[in-house]
N, C-alpha and C positions, 0 to 999 in steps of 0.2 A: 825516426822508424825504422825497422830492419823490413825492408824486403819480403820475408818470411811470416812472418807478424802481420803484412798488411794484405786488408780484402775492400771492395770496391763498393762500396754499397750505391744503390738508387740513385742514392745522389751524388752520383759521381765524387765521390771527398773518401780518401784513404783514409781508415783507424786503426789502428789498433785494435785485431782481432782476441788478441789474451793480454793478458798482465801475470805478473810472477806470480809463480805456481806456492801455490799458499796451503802446508797442511793438512787438513780434512779435520786437523783435532778438536777446531775451537766447532760450535755446538751450540748456538745460543740461537734464538729467533729474531724476525724484526719482522717490520708492517711497513710496505713503502706504500707514500699517499700521492695520488695524483689528483690532483683539481685538474678538472677538464674543462671547456663547450664545445658547444657548435662548429666556434670558429676554428679551433684546436684538432678536434675528432680524427682529424685526415692522420695525423701525427700520433694515434693511438697506438696500430698497427704493430709498426714496425719496433716503439717503445714496449709492449707486452711482451712485441716475442723478443727480444732483448732480454727478460725478466729472467729467467728460468737459468737460461749459462749465466749470467754476471752473478745470479745470488747460489749455484753449483750447490755441494750436499747443503746447505746452510737451511734452514726450513723457514718461510717465508709467507710471507702475504700481505695483497692488493687490496689495497679499500680507496675507491673509483669518485673522488665528488663530481659528481655534473655541475654544475654551479644552473644550465639552462632547463632543468628539471628530466626525468624520465624522459631524457630527447638521445641524438646523436651520437653522445659519449657511449652512456648506460646500454646502448644496440648493440653499438661495437665490441662492449668489453663481454656482454650476455657469452658471446661465442667463444670466448677460452674458458671457461668456466668448466672445462670438460678436463683444461690443460693449469691450472692456475686458481689458486685459490685467492678468488675474487668475492668483493663486494661491494654492491655499486650503491651507491647516501647521492637519492636525489633532492635537491633543493626543493624549495617551495617558491624562492625565493631567489632570484640572482643576490651574491653577496662577493663582499672583497677576498682577494686569500686566503689575505692571514681570520679570517670569521670560517672558514672554508676548510680553514686546517682542523679547528678546533675543535670544526665541530668532527670531524675526520678520529679528533683522540682523545675524543668523550670514548672510542670501538674501540680502540689500543687497548691490548694486553701483552705487548712484545716491551721486552727492554731495551730495545733499537726499536725506531722510528726515521725511515727514511724518504725525504721532501723531497723528487722527482717530477721535474719537469717531464711534460706527455713528450715534450718538442727535439725529445733527449734519447741516445739510442746509447744499451752499457755494450762495452767488450768484456766476455770471456772471464767472471774469477772476480769482478772487478765494486763487488756490494761484500762478495765471500770477503774479501782482502782486504776492504778498510770496514767491515766488522773485526776483526781482529785485531786493527789497529789498536781501535777503541779497546779492547782488550784488555790489551799489551801497555793500555795505558789508559786506566782510572781518572786518571783527573780533568781528558779530553771528555770538551761537554760535545763538541760538532765538531764534525771535519766536512771538508769537500775536497777535491779534484779538481783534476787538468779539466779544462774543457776547452774543445778548436771547433771551429764554422763552419758551417759551407764555400765560407774560403780557405779556410785552411789553416788560417793564423787561428792564434792564441788567443783567449778570453782570460779577463780578467775575475776567475770565482772566488779570492779574501782581495780583501783588499786595510787599509788604514780606516780608522774611524772619520768621520767627514767633518776636522776639526775647521777653522778657522783658512790655521796656514796649513794646510793638505788644500781645499778649498780651493787656496786662490791661484797656484797652480793652474789646476785644473781650469777653470774659470778664465784663464789668462791665455791657454792654451797649448802652456810650457809641458804638458803631463805626455801630448802627445809626442813631443817631439823632440824630450831630454825620456821618455822614458823608461832610464834604466840607471837613473840620476836618479841618488838616494836625496837629493832636496825636490827637487821636481816632477820625480817619480813617483813617490813616499804613496802616492791613494791605490796605486795598480801592484805596489809591491813585485812589480815583471823585480828587481834587483837580488831580486831572494829567493822565491819559489825557483829552486832549480832541479835540485833530483831529487834533494833529504825532505822527509817530513819537518811541515815549518810552520812558525806560529805568527798567530793574523790575528786582525780588533778582529772581521767580522766574514762572515762567511757564503756565497750566495746561495741563496734558497732556490737552484734551478738541480743543486744535487746537497743535500747539507742532513751528513747522517749526523743522528741526535742521539744519547741520551737520556732517556723517559724520564728517569727518576727527576734528573735534575733541571730536566725541562716545564715538567706539572710542577718545581717549588717553584718556579717563578710564575709558573703559572698560567701558561703552553702559550701562543704569541699576542698579539693588540689585538684588536677588532680593530682597531679604531686607526691603525692603515687602510684603503680600500688599497691600495696601490703605494709596491715601492714601497724601501722602509722597513720593512717588520722585519727582515730577517737581520741589519744592522741594531734596531732597537732589539730585538732578542739575544742576539750576540751581547749589544753592550748589557745587561741584566744576567745573562749570561759571568759574563768577569766580572761580573763588582762581587758574584756569589763566590770567584775564585777560580770559576774550572775555566780549562786549558781549552783556544777555537785553535784550530790548523786545518792545513791542507794538505794532503797527501798528493804529491808529482807524481809517485808511478801508475798510480792509472791512474789515465785516460778516456775523458767520451766524448763524444758527439751531443753538437745543439748546437738547435735552430736559434738560437736566442733570436724571444720574440717577432713568430713569423709573420702576425697584423702588423707590424710596428707601423706600413707603410701605411696601412686604412685608418690610422690613430694616431698619428705624429704629432698633432698639435696637444692633443687629449697627455700621451705618454708623459711628453716636454712641459705640459704645466703639473703633470700630479706628482711629476719627479721631486719638483723643488717645492708644495702642497706637502709633499711626503716628509719632506729633508728639513720644513722644516716645522713642524709636530714634531719628530727627532728632538729635537735643539729644545722650544719653548715644554719639550717633560723630560729629558738630561740636562739642559742647559742653566750656565746662570746668567744674570741679566746679560753685565759684560759679554758674555760670549754669544747671545743672543741676537744682541745688537748689533757686534762681529760678523756674525752671517750672514746678517739681512743686508750689510754694506759688503762685503763681496761679492755676494749674490749682483746686489746692482751695477757691479764693473764690469762684471757677467752679460748682463744684460745688458747693458750699456756702450757695450765692444757688438753684441751680437747687431746691435740698430744701428752702429758705424758702419759693418759690414754688409749691413745688408743688401743693398745693389748687389749684391758679388753671387747669392743666389740667383736673380731673373736669371741667370745661364741655366739651374737648372727648370724652366718656365716658371710664366707670371701664376698659375696654381699652384703652386711649392714656396716661390716667394711669399705671397697673401693667405697661406696659412698659418708660413715659419711669423711674417708679424703680428698675426692675428695671435699667436702664439707667445709671444715679446713683450708685447701688450696687457694681458693677459697673468703675466707673470708678476711683469711691473708693479701691475696692480694690488697682486698676493702679498709679496716682498716690502711695499711700502704703507702696509694698510698696519694698524695697530693692534688689529681682528690674528685669534689667536690663529692659527696654521687649522686646531680642531674646526671651528668655525667656518672657515672658506671652506674646509673638504665640505662641509655640511653641502656647499651650494653644489657640488662637481656633478 
């Protein structure tokens, strides 16, 4: 990042204020979907503040889904109705991310929809730039961008599908030690995401710009995914229909990345595995489903063996981790489908 294109936000992170200058010739419209809860509401103001600059002269509309009903998120959003074309959708009961997105999609009339996490801050021109890329590449159905967290590190915004051969290196920890390896680092694609538009298997739902027409053709998101893997599943179905998924590294956004993780660590760990199993129960052959469970079993056994090391982070942390490991172990070795297991969550 050049020094003249940086500024410090209240989180103490330097992030790009500008992206590549874009010609105003492109003026399609985009609907921006935000799914929020009371726990995430505190991030809304900065996210909403960044949207007019990020869209620039591109017509946009915001659909905010409040998963806690007409609560704190909707109350905050109403303050922006004078400056942002915004609609609040207050859910009568809590739903998973995919189900919330599908409810918002029913209200979308624009040719593009941007799924955006509320814990993000966008630089000027970001949305306009990515919509222009979609306009220039009519075979692209979904696009994401580079993401950087509070610690200044890049986050994996695009990945390879979680095939057994890819999962194995993650479970053994080799992907972290050799992130730029074409073999061990294939999961997060660090070795290909440079400066050019890059093809990927699937893109993160934290910033996921979608072409509405193919999205509707594949039936939107699968609401059976309560949390995690819903973006993987969507991209998998789009690619099966012949569409491309890309990452545009010329745009970089700020992303907190699950700021509530510390309060729901066990739930997130378990649900990640449950959703992964559901993904392959839906799309995989019998042999692949067995292989995925075996790889996950290797990972869980490894975590049990190294569990004493977690005591350095405190007994409570170690105890919660151990409980999560046991719960995932029961899920992995169970003969029940991930759909039935998810119903218990």
